C-alpha positions in Angstrom: 0.0 0.1 0.1 1.3 3.5 -0.8 2.2 6.0 1.6 -0.3 8.3 0.5 -3.0 5.9 0.6 -2.0 5.1 4.3 -2.0 8.7 5.3 -5.3 9.4 3.6 -6.9 6.5 5.6 -5.4 7.6 8.8 -6.8 10.9 8.4 -10.2 9.7 7.6 -10.3 7.6 10.6 -9.1 10.8 12.7 -12.0 12.9 11.3 -14.6 10.2 12.0 -13.4 9.6 15.7 -14.6 11.5 18.7 -11.6 10.1 20.7 -8.1 9.5 19.8 -5.8 7.6 22.0 -2.0 9.3 22.3 0.6 7.0 23.6 2.8 8.7 26.2 5.9 9.8 24.5 9.3 10.9 25.8 7.8 13.8 27.4 4.7 14.4 29.6 2.7 15.7 26.6 1.8 13.4 23.8 3.7 15.5 21.4 2.8 15.0 17.7 -0.3 12.5 18.3 -1.7 15.3 20.6 -1.5 18.0 18.0 -2.8 15.8 15.3 -5.8 14.7 17.4 -6.8 18.2 18.2 -6.1 19.3 14.4 -8.6 16.8 13.3 -11.2 17.4 15.8 -10.6 14.5 18.2 -10.5 14.5 21.9 -7.0 13.3 22.7 -6.8 10.5 25.5 -3.8 9.5 27.4 -3.1 6.3 29.7 -0.7 6.6 32.5 0.6 3.8 34.6 0.4 6.0 37.6 -1.0 9.4 38.7 1.7 11.8 40.1 
């Protein structure tokens, strides 16, 4: 599958979703996933192992 087709499918799924799961990155904030989810209108959700 071509990269453009994969990205197109990814974008369509984000547009259709109400919530997007953003895995925790190296920083406290989700980084790229957090920004993408807000750009596409999803509510970003993160899961943490513990609450500080």
